[in-house]
C-alpha positions in Angstrom: 96.6 -6.4 -11.0 95.2 -3.0 -11.2 95.7 -2.9 -7.6 99.5 -2.9 -8.1 99.0 -0.4 -11.1 99.6 -3.1 -13.7 97.9 -4.5 -16.6 95.7 -7.6 -16.2 97.9 -10.4 -17.0 99.3 -13.5 -15.1 103.0 -13.1 -14.8 105.6 -14.6 -12.7 106.9 -13.5 -9.2 110.1 -12.1 -11.0 108.4 -10.1 -13.3 105.7 -8.8 -10.9 109.0 -7.9 -8.6 110.5 -6.0 -11.8 107.6 -4.3 -12.7 106.2 -3.1 -9.3 107.7 0.2 -8.4 107.0 3.2 -5.9 106.3 3.2 -2.0 104.6 -0.1 -1.4 106.6 -2.2 -3.5 108.6 -3.6 -0.5 105.6 -3.9 1.6 103.8 -5.9 -1.3 106.6 -8.2 -1.7 106.9 -9.1 2.2 103.1 -9.6 2.4 102.8 -12.0 -0.2 105.9 -13.8 0.7 104.7 -13.8 4.4 101.6 -15.7 3.1 103.3 -18.0 0.6 105.7 -19.2 3.6 102.6 -20.0 5.6 101.9 -22.6 3.3 105.2 -24.6 3.7 105.5 -27.6 5.8 106.9 -27.2 9.6 106.2 -23.5 9.7 105.4 -22.5 13.0 104.6 -19.2 14.4 103.4 -17.9 10.8 101.6 -14.4 10.6 99.7 -15.0 7.3 97.2 -12.4 7.8 98.5 -9.7 5.8 96.5 -6.8 4.2 97.8 -4.5 1.5 96.9 -0.9 0.3 96.4 -0.6 -3.8 98.7 1.5 -5.3 96.4 4.6 -5.2 95.7 3.9 -1.5 92.2 4.0 -2.2 91.5 0.4 -1.1 92.9 -2.2 1.2 93.1 -6.1 0.2 93.7 -9.0 2.6 95.7 -11.6 0.9 94.0 -15.4 0.8 96.1 -18.1 -0.4 93.7 -20.8 -1.9 96.1 -23.6 -3.4 99.8 -24.3 -3.3 101.0 -26.8 -5.7 104.6 -28.3 -5.7 105.6 -29.8 -9.0 108.6 -31.8 -10.2 112.0 -29.9 -9.9 111.0 -27.5 -7.3 108.6 -25.9 -9.3 105.8 -24.1 -7.4 102.6 -22.6 -8.1 100.5 -20.3 -5.8 96.9 -18.9 -6.2 96.3 -15.6 -4.4 93.4 -13.9 -4.2 93.3 -10.2 -3.0 89.8 -9.6 -1.6 88.8 -5.8 -1.6 88.0 -5.0 2.1 84.7 -3.2 3.0 84.7 -0.2 4.8 83.4 -0.2 8.4 80.1 1.1 9.0 
């Protein structure tokens, strides 16, 4: 969560959107949403290769969706990993 300038904690998507502010909030929302939408059945032409910048602009992180679980009552849970991109040599 430090990528976004937040304390380490598991939070809901709604809380994430309320807590994040600044220059990259909208691009973070769009990148995460795009990756999550790629998990839905029947999606075609999805660009699920998303990379975001940290709040301090020092690092880039590709987003990896590892699991998507659907529960009764249309509740969904997604596990995302933000993998620090190593600099090119």
